[in-house]
N, C-alpha and C positions, 0 to 999 in steps of 0.2 A: 292129329287133332289139336284144335286150339284150346289152350289152357284157360279154364274158367277162373275169373277173378272173384275171390271171396270177399265178403263184407269186411273182414279184418284187414285185408291188404288195401282195400280202397280207403279205409279209415287211416291207415298208416301213411298213405300217399298224401291225403289232405293235410295231415299234421306236418309232414315234411315240407310242403309248400308254404304253410304258415310260418314255419321256423326260418325258411330261406328268406321270406319277405321281411321278417323282423330283423335279420342280420344285414340286410341291404338297404341303407338309408336312401330315401328319394332325394331328388334335387330340392324339393320344397322344404324338407326337414333340415338338411345341412348344406345350404348353398355354398358356404365358404369352403368346406372341405372338398367340394366337387370342382369348384372353379379356381381355387388357389394354384394348383399345379399348372394349369393351362396358362394362367396369367403370368406365372413366373417365367414361362418359356416364351412368352410373346415379346418380340422386339419392340423397343419404343418407336412411336410414330415419328415421322420426319418433322423437324421443327420443335419437338418437345424439349423444354429446358432441362438440363441435367445438372446435378450437383457434382461439380468437379472438385476433387480434393485440392487444397492449396498446396503448391509445390513445397517440398521440404526446404527449410531455410539452410543456409550454410552452417557448418558446424559452429563457427564462432557466434553467429547471430542466434542460433538456437540455444547455445549455452548461456547467452546473456539474459535469457528469460528463465533460466533454471533457478528454482527457488529451494533447492534442497541443500542441506549443509549449513555451517555457521557463517559462511561468507557469501557476498553477492558481487556480481560483476557489473561495473558501470558500463552502460551502453555507449559511452563516448570514449572514456579513457581506457576501457577494457581492464582496469585494475580491479582485483578482488579486495573487498573491504568488509568491515563489520557493518551490518545494517544500521547500527546506531549512528553512524556518521554519513548515512546516505538518505535519499528520499525515494520512496516507491511511488510509481505511477501505474494506474490501471485505465483500461478503456471503459467508459460508461456505456449505458444502453444505446445512446445516440452516437457512439464512437468518438465521444469527446474525451480528451486526456484529463484525468482527474488525479490530483496529488493526494496520495494516501499517507498522511504523515504518521498515523498510528500503525500502518502496515497491517491492517485487518480487513480491508475490503476484499470481496471475492474477485476471482479472476487472476490470471497470470500477471505478475508484476514486471515492470520495467524500472530498473534502478539507475539512479544518477548519484554521483558524488555530490554532497551538499555544498556546492560552490556555484556562485552566480556565473562565472565564466564558463563552467561546464554546461549549465543550462542554456546559456546563450549559444554555445556551439551545437548543442542538441537541436535547438530550434532552427539554426541556420542550415544544418545538414539534413534536416527532416529525419532525425534519428528515430523518433517514435514510430513513424510510418514504416520505416525500413525494417525495424525489428518486429513490429506487429504484422508486417506483410499485408497491410490494408490501408485504405485511406482513413485518416484520423482528423478530428477537429481540435485545434489547439486554441484555447482562449487567448485573446489578444493580450490580456493583462495577466497571463500566467505567472510571471515573476513576482508581480505585486501581490497576487493572490496568495502565493506561497509565503512570502515575507510577512504578510498580515496574519496569516494563520499561525505561523511560528511565534509571532509576538503574543497572540492570544494564549498559546500554550504556556509561554513563559509567565504571563500574568496569572494564569490559573494555578500554576505550580507555586509561584511565590505566595499567592493567596492561601494555598493549603499549608505552606510552611508557617505563615503567620498564625493561622487558626490553630495549628497543632503545637504552637509554642516553640517551634524549631527555628525561628528567625527573629532578629531584633534589628531596629533601624536607628540611625543616629551615630555620630562619630564616637561618643563616649561609650555607649553600650556595645557597639561593635568592637571597640578597642578592648573592653573588659573581656569579651568572649575570646578574643585573640590571645590575650595574656593568659587566660585560663585554659587555653587549648580546646575550647569548645567549638570554634569556628572551623568548618571543613571547606566552606566556600565563601568568598567575599563578593558581593554584588555592588558595583559602583555605577552611578549614573553615567550614561554615555556622554553627557555634557559636563561631567565633573572634572575636577582638576587633577592631573597626574601627580602633581606635587603633594596634594592632600592624600592621595592614595598611598604614595610612598611613606608619608608620615604616619598613616594609619597602620600600615604593615610593619614598619620599623624593622625591616630586614627579614621578617618571617616569610617562609615559603608556603603560600596558600593559593590555590587556584582563584583567579579573579576574572569575573565576567562583567561585561558592560552592555547588557541587552537593550535597556530602555533609558529614556531621559529622566531627569529628576522629578518632573511633574507626574509622569506616569507611575514611577515608583512610589511617590507620595500618596497617590490615590489608593494604592493597595494597602498602605499602612495608615490611612486616615490622617495624612498630613498634607500640607501644601506642597512640600517637596521632600524627597528622601535621596540623599547622595550616597550614604554608606549603609550597607546591610550585611549582617553576618548570618550565615546559615549553618546549623549544626549537621553533623554527619548522619547519613541515613539514605533511604530510598529516594526521598524527595530531593535531597541534595544532588544525588546522581542524575536524576531526571532533569534537574535544573541545569546542570553542566551540559548534558547532552543537547537539550533544546537551545541553550544559549550558543553553543558552538555551531549548531546547524544554522541558527539565525545569523550569526556573524558571517558564516560562509556564503549565505544567500543574499546578504545585504549589498545593495548597489554601492553604498559608501565604502564598505570594506573591499569590494571587488576593485573599485577605482583606486583605492589606496595601495592595493597590491601590485598595480601596474607600474612599470618603470616610470619614474618621474612623478608618481602619484603621491 
């Protein structure tokens, strides 16, 4: 005999169907969940551009863009040095080489020793493109851009020392600071007399920098010219030494003078 279905069993069957429908999303409700697995297994169409990973650089080239630790490696000389005596470069959004003198711009840096001959070698050998492993745009006047930017940094630092009362100008005042052991750095005009510098120091061993001509130094101190400047010890004096040394290294005049017969 065929078993008769009771009202309760029919009711339970209808409830079970509703529960099954609630647990099974339709294509219209969750299209991404239904199509994603299929799409992931679908091979790319012929002619579709693929993002191919850039081949790994050689160990030395990859290491030259490494920015961890206290030292950086020059992409030309391959020597490890303190960042304070080097210049960092990064790729801009348009793949142009940008000098990052404060070493704060985003992106992986490429470091060069702060010397004009090293920069010239990097440009001749296309070192930036080789290390970045991509085409780069190098400004035609890159050496002049760097030199001008370093000069501005020196001017700004000297201006801060003057406003902070940490610098004096003039032979007499600078000599007084030297005698009193207040001078940690002596700044002399680049067109000043070496004999006058020796007379000012009078045998004292104090770092001397010559970053700017007398007229430029005078503008900082509100004078027509300034040949001798004494700077007291402190953070600004350290910054002044660093930027003046980098400027001296990147100066074309200094680079020419370092050549044999120069």
